[in-house]
GUFIPA-867457 format. One record per residue (C-alpha): residue number from 1; residue in one letter; chain; y negated, z negated, x. Coordinates in nm, 3 decimals. Each point is the difference from the previous one (the first is absolute). Layout:
BEGIN
R   resi   resn   chain         v         w         u
R    NUM      a       A         Y         Z         X
...
***
This chain:
BEGIN
R   resi   resn   chain         v         w         u
R      1      m       A    -0.159     3.504     0.173
R      2      k       A    -0.103     0.022    -0.418
R      3      n       A    -0.292     0.135    -0.050
R      4      p       A    -0.238    -0.353    -0.130
R      5      l       A    -0.079     0.008    -0.350
R      6      i       A    -0.348    -0.193    -0.001
R      7      l       A    -0.017    -0.200    -0.329
R      8      f       A    -0.302    -0.062    -0.171
R      9      l       A    -0.114    -0.298    -0.235
R     10      l       A    -0.329     0.046    -0.219
R     11      i       A    -0.148    -0.293     0.090
R     12      p       A    -0.353    -0.123    -0.121
R     13      f       A    -0.137    -0.149     0.319
R     14      y       A    -0.040     0.286     0.221
R     15      s       A    -0.369     0.170     0.153
R     16      f       A    -0.165     0.251     0.240
R     17      c       A    -0.273    -0.238     0.164
R     18      t       A    -0.102    -0.210     0.310
R     19      p       A     0.089    -0.344    -0.020
R     20      h       A    -0.171    -0.241    -0.156
R     21      f       A     0.106    -0.335    -0.165
R     22      l       A    -0.032    -0.102    -0.372
R     23      t       A     0.087    -0.338    -0.029
R     24      i       A     0.181    -0.253     0.280
R     25      d       A     0.116    -0.323    -0.214
R     26      p       A     0.200    -0.244     0.237
R     27      q       A     0.172    -0.202    -0.224
R     28      a       A    -0.102    -0.342     0.149
R     29      d       A    -0.202    -0.128     0.299
R     30      t       A     0.200    -0.227     0.083
R     31      v       A     0.417    -0.026     0.070
R     32      a       A     0.233    -0.195     0.098
R     33      k       A     0.193     0.071     0.301
R     34      f       A     0.284     0.242    -0.023
R     35      n       A    -0.091     0.084    -0.343
R     36      k       A    -0.129     0.344    -0.072
R     37      f       A    -0.320     0.073    -0.018
R     38      e       A    -0.058     0.294    -0.193
R     39      i       A    -0.313     0.237    -0.001
R     40      r       A     0.007     0.296    -0.289
R     41      l       A    -0.208     0.274     0.010
R     42      h       A    -0.144     0.363    -0.096
R     43      f       A    -0.148     0.239     0.198
R     44      n       A    -0.074     0.436    -0.018
R     45      a       A     0.147     0.166     0.215
R     46      d       A     0.157     0.344     0.077
R     47      y       A     0.396    -0.021    -0.082
R     48      i       A     0.288     0.140    -0.213
R     49      n       A     0.253    -0.201     0.079
R     50      p       A    -0.087    -0.409     0.036
R     51      y       A     0.293    -0.056     0.163
R     52      d       A     0.027     0.200     0.270
R     53      p       A    -0.248    -0.122     0.298
R     54      d       A    -0.029     0.316     0.176
R     55      e       A    -0.243     0.076    -0.309
R     56      i       A    -0.150    -0.370    -0.070
R     57      k       A     0.028    -0.288     0.202
R     58      l       A    -0.100    -0.341    -0.100
R     59      d       A     0.016    -0.249     0.309
R     60      a       A    -0.169    -0.381     0.043
R     61      v       A    -0.047    -0.140     0.321
R     62      f       A     0.059    -0.404    -0.027
R     63      t       A    -0.146    -0.232     0.235
R     64      s       A     0.124    -0.339     0.056
R     65      p       A    -0.230    -0.293     0.119
R     66      s       A     0.174     0.008     0.326
R     67      g       A    -0.075     0.388     0.012
R     68      e       A     0.364     0.155    -0.017
R     69      h       A    -0.090     0.334    -0.200
R     70      w       A     0.251     0.084    -0.287
R     71      k       A    -0.028     0.337    -0.098
R     72      i       A     0.157     0.053    -0.363
R     73      p       A     0.093     0.329    -0.221
R     74      g       A    -0.132     0.025    -0.278
R     75      f       A     0.203     0.146    -0.337
R     76      y       A    -0.009     0.168    -0.315
R     77      n       A     0.055    -0.167    -0.330
R     78      y       A    -0.065     0.185    -0.311
R     79      s       A     0.194    -0.263    -0.198
R     80      s       A    -0.343    -0.044    -0.172
R     81      w       A    -0.350     0.136    -0.028
R     82      r       A    -0.114    -0.343     0.107
R     83      n       A     0.248     0.022     0.325
R     84      t       A    -0.066     0.354     0.166
R     85      w       A     0.025    -0.115     0.352
R     86      m       A     0.058    -0.309     0.178
R     87      v       A    -0.001    -0.168     0.371
R     88      r       A     0.245    -0.294     0.032
R     89      f       A     0.029    -0.246     0.273
R     90      s       A     0.157    -0.357     0.083
R     91      p       A    -0.237    -0.208     0.235
R     92      n       A     0.236    -0.237     0.245
R     93      e       A    -0.339    -0.198     0.149
R     94      p       A    -0.250    -0.221    -0.191
R     95      g       A    -0.363     0.107     0.015
R     96      t       A    -0.209     0.262    -0.065
R     97      w       A     0.152     0.329     0.022
R     98      k       A    -0.260     0.311     0.030
R     99      y       A     0.167     0.336    -0.151
R    100      q       A    -0.151     0.326    -0.022
R    101      l       A     0.159     0.332    -0.215
R    102      s       A    -0.011     0.335     0.089
R    103      v       A     0.117     0.364    -0.187
R    104      e       A     0.044     0.263     0.199
R    105      d       A     0.060     0.363    -0.139
R    106      r       A     0.072     0.364     0.158
R    107      d       A    -0.355     0.031     0.095
R    108      s       A    -0.157    -0.382     0.004
R    109      l       A     0.012    -0.317     0.056
R    110      l       A    -0.202    -0.295    -0.206
R    111      l       A    -0.052    -0.319     0.154
R    112      d       A    -0.045    -0.340    -0.224
R    113      s       A    -0.229    -0.295     0.079
R    114      i       A     0.191    -0.296     0.175
R    115      r       A     0.107    -0.290    -0.262
R    116      s       A     0.111    -0.304     0.033
R    117      f       A     0.253    -0.204    -0.147
R    118      v       A     0.116    -0.353     0.030
R    119      c       A     0.368    -0.119     0.068
R    120      v       A     0.092    -0.418    -0.075
R    121      e       A     0.308    -0.162     0.154
R    122      s       A     0.293     0.025    -0.234
R    123      p       A     0.349    -0.171    -0.061
R    124      l       A     0.141     0.391     0.058
R    125      h       A     0.254     0.095     0.284
R    126      g       A    -0.084     0.369    -0.012
R    127      p       A     0.241     0.271     0.070
R    128      i       A     0.331    -0.044     0.211
R    129      r       A     0.023     0.065     0.330
R    130      v       A     0.281     0.004     0.307
R    131      s       A    -0.032    -0.282     0.189
R    132      e       A    -0.039    -0.102     0.383
R    133      n       A     0.375    -0.029    -0.022
R    134      q       A     0.068     0.332    -0.086
R    135      r       A     0.230    -0.124    -0.199
R    136      y       A    -0.101    -0.129    -0.326
R    137      l       A    -0.286     0.008    -0.195
R    138      e       A    -0.304    -0.154    -0.095
R    139      y       A    -0.323     0.034    -0.224
R    140      a       A    -0.356     0.084     0.114
R    141      d       A    -0.103    -0.368     0.068
R    142      g       A     0.283    -0.122     0.176
R    143      t       A     0.242    -0.119    -0.293
R    144      p       A     0.366     0.082     0.091
R    145      f       A     0.141     0.260    -0.225
R    146      y       A     0.380     0.018    -0.061
R    147      g       A     0.040     0.265    -0.307
R    148      v       A     0.207    -0.104    -0.306
R    149      g       A     0.036     0.265    -0.251
R    150      f       A     0.182     0.283    -0.126
R    151      w       A    -0.085     0.427    -0.119
R    152      y       A    -0.173    -0.070    -0.313
R    153      n       A    -0.081     0.402    -0.146
R    154      d       A    -0.246     0.020    -0.213
R    155      s       A     0.097     0.361    -0.161
R    156      y       A    -0.356     0.088    -0.125
R    157      a       A    -0.208     0.236    -0.123
R    158      a       A    -0.301    -0.115    -0.101
R    159      f       A    -0.201    -0.284    -0.051
R    160      n       A     0.119    -0.311    -0.190
R    161      e       A     0.361     0.209     0.056
R    162      g       A     0.219    -0.170     0.207
R    163      n       A     0.352    -0.228     0.073
R    164      i       A    -0.259    -0.237     0.221
R    165      t       A    -0.132    -0.257    -0.218
R    166      e       A    -0.217    -0.308     0.074
R    167      e       A     0.269    -0.252    -0.186
R    168      n       A     0.268     0.154     0.220
R    169      l       A    -0.203    -0.057     0.286
R    170      d       A    -0.054    -0.346    -0.081
R    171      a       A     0.325    -0.097    -0.022
R    172      l       A     0.098     0.160     0.269
R    173      k       A    -0.259    -0.167     0.231
R    174      d       A     0.147    -0.337    -0.155
R    175      l       A     0.306     0.096     0.116
R    176      g       A    -0.150     0.033     0.350
R    177      l       A    -0.029     0.367     0.048
R    178      n       A    -0.291     0.110     0.239
R    179      f       A     0.035     0.368    -0.044
R    180      i       A     0.107     0.286    -0.202
R    181      s       A     0.110     0.386     0.116
R    182      t       A    -0.095     0.306    -0.188
R    183      y       A     0.039     0.357     0.013
R    184      i       A    -0.283     0.197    -0.154
R    185      t       A    -0.035     0.377    -0.161
R    186      p       A    -0.161     0.227     0.223
R    187      l       A    -0.341    -0.008    -0.071
R    188      e       A    -0.022     0.330     0.060
R    189      t       A     0.139     0.176    -0.348
R    190      l       A     0.064     0.338    -0.124
R    191      g       A    -0.259    -0.075    -0.301
R    192      s       A    -0.226    -0.110     0.294
R    193      g       A     0.080     0.240     0.244
R    194      l       A    -0.048    -0.048     0.350
R    195      g       A    -0.261    -0.201     0.207
R    196      r       A    -0.077    -0.126    -0.367
R    197      y       A     0.133    -0.345    -0.082
R    198      d       A     0.123    -0.139    -0.366
R    199      q       A    -0.249    -0.250    -0.153
R    200      n       A     0.258    -0.148    -0.208
R    201      l       A     0.189    -0.091     0.328
R    202      c       A    -0.215    -0.111     0.218
R    203      g       A    -0.165    -0.201    -0.309
R    204      r       A     0.358    -0.198    -0.027
R    205      l       A     0.014    -0.011     0.378
R    206      d       A    -0.335    -0.227    -0.064
R    207      e       A     0.148    -0.196    -0.278
R    208      v       A     0.310    -0.079     0.219
R    209      l       A    -0.179    -0.074     0.305
R    210      e       A    -0.252    -0.218    -0.258
R    211      m       A     0.281    -0.208    -0.108
R    212      c       A     0.163    -0.069     0.402
R    213      e       A    -0.366    -0.113     0.106
R    214      e       A    -0.089    -0.213    -0.310
R    215      k       A     0.369    -0.186     0.104
R    216      e       A     0.004     0.023     0.341
R    217      l       A     0.322     0.228     0.024
R    218      i       A     0.033     0.295     0.308
R    219      l       A     0.117     0.377    -0.141
R    220      s       A     0.211     0.286     0.233
R    221      l       A    -0.111     0.253    -0.159
R    222      n       A     0.239     0.296     0.076
R    223      l       A    -0.213     0.292     0.041
R    224      w       A     0.308     0.319    -0.002
R    225      f       A     0.289    -0.115    -0.165
R    226      h       A     0.246     0.239     0.064
R    227      a       A     0.061     0.173    -0.292
R    228      y       A    -0.332     0.154    -0.055
R    229      l       A     0.094     0.178     0.393
R    230      s       A     0.350     0.108    -0.171
R    231      e       A     0.046     0.342    -0.140
R    232      t       A     0.408    -0.035     0.089
R    233      v       A     0.064    -0.302     0.182
R    234      w       A     0.187    -0.238    -0.270
R    235      p       A     0.040     0.101    -0.336
R    236      g       A    -0.188    -0.119    -0.352
R    237      g       A    -0.301    -0.218     0.028
R    238      n       A     0.029     0.020     0.414
R    239      r       A    -0.161     0.371    -0.030
R    240      r       A    -0.356    -0.056    -0.122
R    241      w       A    -0.155     0.343     0.189
R    242      h       A    -0.033     0.211    -0.301
R    243      t       A    -0.324    -0.249    -0.101
R    244      n       A    -0.132    -0.040     0.360
R    245      p       A    -0.320     0.263     0.005
R    246      y       A     0.084     0.017     0.371
R    247      r       A     0.269     0.284    -0.106
R    248      v       A    -0.257     0.257    -0.006
R    249      i       A    -0.070    -0.029     0.350
R    250      c       A     0.312    -0.059     0.143
R    251      d       A     0.365    -0.011    -0.023
R    252      a       A     0.157    -0.385    -0.074
R    253      r       A     0.173     0.048     0.335
R    254      d       A    -0.323     0.114     0.237
R    255      f       A    -0.215    -0.342    -0.131
R    256      y       A     0.002    -0.160     0.282
R    257      r       A    -0.121     0.301     0.239
R    258      n       A    -0.248     0.203    -0.240
R    259      k       A    -0.327    -0.026     0.127
R    260      l       A    -0.177     0.045    -0.367
R    261      a       A     0.246    -0.260    -0.076
R    262      w       A    -0.130    -0.242     0.281
R    263      d       A    -0.376     0.122    -0.083
R    264      y       A     0.073    -0.129    -0.352
R    265      q       A     0.160    -0.335     0.099
R    266      e       A    -0.298    -0.083     0.227
R    267      k       A    -0.199    -0.014    -0.310
R    268      l       A     0.210    -0.146    -0.222
R    269      y       A     0.055    -0.339     0.273
R    270      r       A    -0.377     0.018     0.016
R    271      y       A    -0.053    -0.070    -0.371
R    272      f       A     0.302    -0.306     0.047
R    273      i       A    -0.218    -0.098     0.264
R    274      a       A    -0.307    -0.045    -0.209
R    275      r       A     0.108    -0.070    -0.303
R    276      w       A     0.280    -0.257     0.076
R    277      g       A    -0.038    -0.113     0.319
R    278      y       A    -0.214    -0.267    -0.049
R    279      s       A     0.180    -0.209    -0.171
R    280      r       A     0.138    -0.295     0.136
R    281      s       A     0.365     0.033    -0.214
R    282      m       A     0.049     0.336     0.161
R    283      g       A     0.264    -0.089     0.271
R    284      i       A     0.182     0.312     0.095
R    285      w       A    -0.067     0.378    -0.032
R    286      f       A     0.411     0.079    -0.079
R    287      i       A    -0.046     0.351     0.135
R    288      v       A     0.335     0.113    -0.076
R    289      d       A     0.298    -0.091    -0.177
R    290      e       A     0.338     0.145     0.095
R    291      v       A    -0.111     0.282     0.191
R    292      n       A     0.294     0.139     0.080
R    293      g       A     0.040     0.067    -0.406
R    294      t       A    -0.245     0.252     0.044
R    295      d       A     0.033     0.412     0.038
R    296      g       A    -0.236    -0.071     0.351
R    297      w       A     0.251    -0.174     0.149
R    298      v       A     0.344     0.146    -0.113
R    299      s       A    -0.139     0.368     0.027
R    300      g       A    -0.261    -0.007     0.162
R    301      d       A    -0.019    -0.263     0.326
R    302      s       A     0.073    -0.332     0.020
R    303      l       A    -0.165    -0.015     0.304
R    304      i       A    -0.319     0.159    -0.130
R    305      a       A     0.046    -0.262    -0.263
R    306      a       A    -0.069    -0.295     0.247
R    307      e       A    -0.312     0.226     0.155
R    308      w       A    -0.112     0.007    -0.349
R    309      g       A     0.034    -0.387    -0.092
R    310      q       A    -0.198    -0.088     0.352
R    311      k       A    -0.271     0.192    -0.098
R    312      v       A    -0.027    -0.165    -0.323
R    313      h       A     0.056    -0.316     0.173
R    314      d       A    -0.302     0.133     0.276
R    315      y       A    -0.243     0.085    -0.308
R    316      f       A     0.015    -0.322    -0.150
R    317      k       A    -0.045    -0.198     0.338
R    318      q       A    -0.275     0.245     0.125
R    319      h       A    -0.209    -0.032    -0.367
R    320      d       A     0.084    -0.287    -0.196
R    321      p       A    -0.203    -0.296     0.131
R    322      y       A     0.175    -0.260    -0.176
R    323      g       A     0.341     0.054     0.233
R    324      h       A     0.227     0.001    -0.304
R    325      l       A     0.400     0.028     0.119
R    326      t       A     0.166     0.315     0.020
R    327      t       A     0.383     0.032    -0.072
R    328      g       A     0.296     0.262    -0.159
R    329      t       A     0.363     0.035     0.013
R    330      r       A     0.270     0.166    -0.007
R    331      s       A     0.307    -0.048    -0.315
R    332      g       A     0.220    -0.260     0.045
R    333      g       A     0.298     0.154     0.065
R    334      i       A     0.164    -0.170     0.373
R    335      r       A    -0.046     0.338     0.193
R    336      e       A    -0.389     0.016    -0.100
R    337      y       A    -0.109    -0.172     0.314
R    338      w       A    -0.349     0.125     0.049
R    339      h       A    -0.102    -0.056     0.320
R    340      e       A    -0.322     0.225     0.072
R    341      g       A    -0.150    -0.165    -0.378
R    342      y       A     0.106    -0.385     0.165
R    343      q       A    -0.224     0.114     0.262
R    344      i       A    -0.269     0.134    -0.144
R    345      f       A    -0.149    -0.201    -0.299
R    346      d       A    -0.120    -0.376    -0.002
R    347      l       A     0.308    -0.130    -0.120
R    348      a       A     0.299     0.066     0.074
R    349      s       A     0.224     0.072    -0.365
R    350      r       A     0.363     0.036    -0.035
R    351      e       A     0.153     0.108    -0.311
R    352      i       A     0.372    -0.158    -0.129
R    353      y       A     0.171     0.097    -0.280
R    354      e       A     0.362    -0.113     0.087
R    355      a       A     0.179     0.201    -0.229
R    356      q       A    -0.125     0.304     0.217
R    357      g       A     0.245    -0.034     0.308
R    358      f       A    -0.032    -0.392     0.107
R    359      p       A     0.318    -0.193     0.076
R    360      i       A     0.103    -0.147    -0.399
R    361      i       A     0.359    -0.014    -0.176
R    362      r       A     0.031     0.368    -0.057
R    363      e       A     0.300    -0.052    -0.294
R    364      g       A    -0.257    -0.222    -0.243
R    365      d       A     0.290    -0.281    -0.012
R    366      i       A    -0.074    -0.344     0.250
R    367      d       A     0.357    -0.045     0.069
R    368      s       A     0.036     0.288     0.192
R    369      s       A    -0.202    -0.108     0.288
R    370      d       A    -0.007    -0.283     0.223
R    371      t       A    -0.369     0.042     0.047
R    372      h       A    -0.239    -0.181    -0.363
R    373      p       A    -0.215     0.256    -0.073
R    374      l       A    -0.324    -0.242    -0.044
R    375      r       A     0.091    -0.002     0.405
R    376      f       A     0.003     0.310     0.055
R    377      s       A    -0.308     0.081    -0.159
R    378      y       A    -0.216    -0.269     0.176
R    379      l       A     0.123     0.152     0.364
R    380      n       A    -0.102     0.330    -0.135
R    381      y       A    -0.339    -0.198    -0.065
R    382      a       A     0.009    -0.189     0.337
R    383      g       A     0.127     0.276     0.175
R    384      e       A    -0.285     0.267    -0.078
R    385      i       A    -0.303    -0.280     0.067
R    386      s       A     0.139    -0.087     0.337
R    387      k       A    -0.019     0.384     0.093
R    388      l       A    -0.360    -0.011    -0.124
R    389      w       A    -0.077    -0.281     0.143
R    390      n       A     0.146     0.068     0.361
R    391      n       A    -0.096     0.362     0.028
R    392      y       A    -0.369    -0.008    -0.130
R    393      p       A    -0.270    -0.227     0.068
R    394      k       A    -0.119    -0.008    -0.267
R    395      p       A     0.048    -0.197    -0.424
R    396      a       A     0.353     0.125    -0.130
R    397      i       A     0.041     0.005    -0.344
R    398      i       A     0.258     0.159    -0.252
R    399      g       A    -0.238     0.228    -0.217
R    400      e       A     0.264     0.108    -0.262
R    401      t       A     0.345    -0.168    -0.112
R    402      g       A     0.201    -0.152    -0.292
R    403      w       A     0.014     0.221    -0.360
R    404      n       A     0.371     0.060    -0.028
R    405      h       A     0.095     0.135     0.298
R    406      t       A     0.176    -0.333     0.094
R    407      f       A     0.354    -0.129    -0.080
R    408      y       A    -0.088    -0.282    -0.291
R    409      e       A    -0.221     0.184    -0.279
R    410      p       A    -0.258    -0.087    -0.111
R    411      t       A     0.014    -0.334    -0.252
R    412      m       A     0.309    -0.079     0.166
R    413      p       A    -0.014    -0.356     0.184
R    414      g       A     0.088     0.153     0.346
R    415      y       A    -0.315     0.168    -0.012
R    416      l       A    -0.219    -0.220    -0.057
R    417      a       A     0.203    -0.176     0.326
R    418      q       A    -0.045     0.317     0.154
R    419      f       A    -0.362     0.034    -0.100
R    420      h       A    -0.076    -0.326     0.179
R    421      n       A     0.180    -0.023     0.330
R    422      a       A    -0.165     0.365     0.022
R    423      l       A    -0.298    -0.251     0.003
R    424      w       A     0.090    -0.274     0.215
R    425      v       A     0.202     0.240     0.296
R    426      t       A    -0.312     0.217     0.040
R    427      m       A    -0.235    -0.295     0.099
R    428      a       A     0.254    -0.113     0.228
R    429      n       A     0.007     0.293     0.207
R    430      g       A    -0.387     0.029    -0.012
R    431      s       A    -0.103     0.210    -0.285
R    432      a       A    -0.379    -0.015    -0.081
R    433      m       A     0.084     0.009    -0.397
R    434      t       A     0.242    -0.040    -0.256
R    435      p       A     0.189     0.360    -0.011
R    436      f       A    -0.163     0.235    -0.273
R    437      w       A     0.247    -0.003    -0.284
R    438      w       A     0.015     0.286    -0.188
R    439      a       A    -0.153    -0.089    -0.286
R    440      f       A    -0.145    -0.223    -0.255
R    441      s       A     0.118     0.122    -0.346
R    442      g       A     0.242    -0.113    -0.283
R    443      f       A     0.261     0.080     0.163
R    444      m       A    -0.014    -0.234     0.250
R    445      n       A    -0.240    -0.254    -0.096
R    446      d       A     0.329    -0.296    -0.054
R    447      v       A    -0.008     0.027     0.408
R    448      i       A    -0.311     0.067     0.167
R    449      v       A    -0.223    -0.208    -0.249
R    450      s       A     0.165    -0.318     0.123
R    451      n       A    -0.065    -0.296     0.169
R    452      q       A     0.143     0.166     0.311
R    453      m       A    -0.348     0.114     0.059
R    454      r       A    -0.160    -0.337    -0.053
R    455      s       A     0.228    -0.187     0.261
R    456      i       A    -0.077     0.311     0.251
R    457      s       A    -0.302    -0.113    -0.062
R    458      r       A    -0.020    -0.318     0.032
R    459      f       A     0.201     0.002     0.292
R    460      k       A    -0.239     0.254     0.207
R    461      e       A    -0.311    -0.229    -0.043
R    462      a       A     0.149    -0.233     0.229
R    463      i       A    -0.014     0.255     0.329
R    464      p       A    -0.302     0.127     0.193
R    465      w       A     0.084     0.396     0.014
R    466      n       A    -0.302     0.094     0.155
R    467      t       A     0.019    -0.260     0.263
R    468      l       A     0.309     0.001     0.135
R    469      t       A     0.065     0.081     0.365
R    470      n       A     0.289     0.129     0.149
R    471      v       A     0.220     0.098    -0.253
R    472      h       A     0.350     0.176    -0.015
R    473      v       A     0.330    -0.016    -0.151
R    474      v       A     0.196    -0.300     0.094
R    475      d       A     0.296     0.172     0.115
R    476      s       A     0.267    -0.329     0.056
R    477      i       A     0.015    -0.164    -0.350
R    478      s       A     0.305    -0.104    -0.200
R    479      g       A     0.043    -0.207    -0.348
R    480      g       A     0.166     0.062    -0.329
R    481      l       A     0.174     0.371     0.032
R    482      d       A    -0.334     0.155     0.125
R    483      a       A    -0.344    -0.129     0.129
R    484      f       A    -0.296     0.165     0.071
R    485      a       A    -0.374    -0.118     0.165
R    486      m       A    -0.303     0.042     0.151
R    487      t       A    -0.125    -0.155     0.305
R    488      s       A    -0.400    -0.081     0.116
R    489      d       A    -0.161    -0.226     0.200
R    490      q       A    -0.089    -0.188    -0.299
R    491      m       A     0.288    -0.006    -0.215
R    492      i       A     0.327     0.138    -0.044
R    493      y       A     0.091     0.124    -0.376
R    494      g       A     0.314     0.134    -0.181
R    495      w       A     0.237     0.015    -0.241
R    496      v       A     0.397    -0.124     0.026
R    497      v       A     0.275     0.189    -0.259
R    498      n       A     0.349     0.019    -0.110
R    499      p       A     0.067     0.178    -0.355
R    500      e       A     0.322    -0.118     0.014
R    501      t       A    -0.028    -0.403    -0.040
R    502      d       A    -0.286    -0.143     0.036
R    503      v       A    -0.178    -0.144     0.323
R    504      s       A    -0.001    -0.353    -0.073
R    505      s       A     0.049    -0.275     0.313
R    506      e       A    -0.010     0.325     0.213
R    507      l       A    -0.143    -0.024     0.409
R    508      v       A    -0.225     0.245     0.081
R    509      r       A    -0.021     0.133     0.395
R    510      i       A    -0.313     0.145     0.118
R    511      s       A     0.027     0.078     0.406
R    512      d       A    -0.228     0.075     0.239
R    513      q       A    -0.275    -0.219    -0.100
R    514      l       A    -0.296    -0.163     0.132
R    515      p       A     0.164    -0.408     0.109
R    516      g       A    -0.226    -0.204    -0.232
R    517      r       A    -0.049    -0.186    -0.337
R    518      y       A    -0.019     0.117    -0.344
R    519      r       A    -0.066     0.002    -0.355
R    520      l       A     0.302     0.134    -0.229
R    521      k       A    -0.109     0.102    -0.330
R    522      i       A     0.272     0.170    -0.235
R    523      f       A    -0.086     0.158    -0.300
R    524      h       A     0.234     0.076    -0.285
R    525      t       A    -0.082     0.373    -0.089
R    526      w       A     0.070    -0.037    -0.358
R    527      s       A    -0.149    -0.282    -0.101
R    528      g       A    -0.315     0.103     0.174
R    529      r       A    -0.022    -0.373     0.212
R    530      w       A    -0.006    -0.199     0.264
R    531      i       A     0.348    -0.195     0.008
R    532      s       A    -0.002    -0.163     0.349
R    533      e       A    -0.221    -0.095     0.295
R    534      e       A     0.094    -0.166     0.318
R    535      e       A    -0.105    -0.018     0.368
R    536      l       A     0.276     0.105     0.287
R    537      n       A     0.050     0.068     0.327
R    538      s       A     0.122     0.326     0.162
R    539      q       A     0.252    -0.084     0.205
R    540      g       A    -0.029     0.216     0.336
R    541      n       A    -0.098     0.390    -0.152
R    542      m       A     0.176    -0.061    -0.309
R    543      i       A    -0.107    -0.117    -0.313
R    544      v       A     0.281    -0.151    -0.234
R    545      f       A    -0.072    -0.131    -0.361
R    546      k       A     0.195    -0.046    -0.291
R    547      i       A    -0.074     0.139    -0.356
R    548      p       A     0.026    -0.297    -0.301
R    549      n       A     0.257    -0.049    -0.163
R    550      l       A    -0.179    -0.062    -0.370
R    551      r       A     0.200    -0.250    -0.263
R    552      i       A    -0.056    -0.038    -0.361
R    553      e       A    -0.266    -0.277     0.003
R    554      g       A    -0.130    -0.156    -0.350
R    555      g       A     0.216     0.207    -0.248
R    556      r       A    -0.053     0.309     0.190
R    557      a       A     0.210     0.224     0.213
R    558      q       A    -0.228     0.174     0.280
R    559      y       A     0.196     0.255     0.187
R    560      v       A    -0.151     0.137     0.309
R    561      g       A     0.150     0.360    -0.083
R    562      q       A     0.082     0.278     0.223
R    563      d       A    -0.286     0.022     0.245
R    564      v       A    -0.333    -0.189     0.077
R    565      a       A    -0.287     0.067     0.241
R    566      f       A    -0.109    -0.231     0.258
R    567      i       A    -0.356    -0.067     0.256
R    568      l       A     0.057    -0.164     0.337
R    569      e       A    -0.355    -0.090     0.066
R    570      r       A    -0.058    -0.013     0.394
R    571      l       A    -0.139    -0.357     0.051
R    572      n       A    -0.023    -0.027     0.388
***
């Protein structure tokens, strides 16, 4: 291990004295349920590094009207002289809340008097969580949540600077988007030093979360992007270990196992919880992206990397009072299946990059294959999400996919169809969110900023995801060239496709279902509308229905196209 190099910043607020409060300034005495209650304060105490909880620790204990206790860490925020220390909290029940602040340095503990504020009811849904059926997600108030979104990376470095904008988020929300995923530059930089957090980066993340809160969007926040833990793995911009201040205490290959590195990480994760855990828009702590793209995996030990993932997950489960979800991924090649990671995290998240070993037309010539490239594509997604569903009793997602690792190039019509199909086939095989497509940019906007998101957003509103019971994949279904469906006690929902022609007038047969009467609704996936509804009886344990053949009417040519989605509601 290298000798530690302790980097200090000259900071204006340090002291050596018995702790005492100078000002305590709650920003409101009344706050809406699931909204932010913020306290800004100043105090004197004995410390040098205000970010180090071993030197100086600010906490608050909140007591709910029903008597539940919440221990919330405070944090140092040197964004301006007015906002030196803060506590942020989000109440989850209406009524009068009580709270008590404490400041502890190495030698003494200071307790404030007990204070209070009032929480009032609101239409806000709160943060997301795993639903009771363990397969899907819901908001804290019990409203179902099916994620519709993709990667939207900010590339920020300072306040008011970044790719994420109010205008883009408004446009995306209008298309049905309800989440984004983003990765961040590590808060500890060579400029700040280990154990100190760049306040420009922190302030920008404040802004991003505030935008998401205003628009009721969920954020998946990637804490460790693989490049910042890579010194030798993969070329170009995938090697950014040289910018990571952890390099002064260990080699990249030892990051996952080094004790001192872990000590610093625990304090970093505490800061994440203290500063951003309050937010109802904070949805997922995406702990590591493409863990196999790091030296700690390749030249270190992949099992140690998994043990590290377990430690980080456990830290958030123990210290994050809001219970935000966790996930992590291995990269998108066909062999990059991370069994240990899928076991550890709240969400089992598989990446798919089809050109990295998946079935695909290798010659780049459609005529050279008996299988249509679109069929290869949606079968790849169906197979991977089904494996997650069958092997891990938790919500399953595709945590990264797309980009240009595909048969069709971005901007080609076939690429749009690939994206469209990936949305629908993953839903029809049990995914809890749409695939996290990489990534929102000028390179990709022709495809991912499209009505495809609006269509699937409309369809998902008809399914009570969080209250479905006895949910499982339908094993016996036929129709079109391929058909996929999920069944439950309440309904069956699925997707029928034929990329070589169309699905007009096709018969769909679903076996091994409960006998009785059903309401069938068929959805036009490309136009985002319901096109037929009828009631039908099962034929024993089989349900059979016909996809309509839309005709020219009123001078308009209506065409079903190559796929439709459907819902079968059980009526008795």
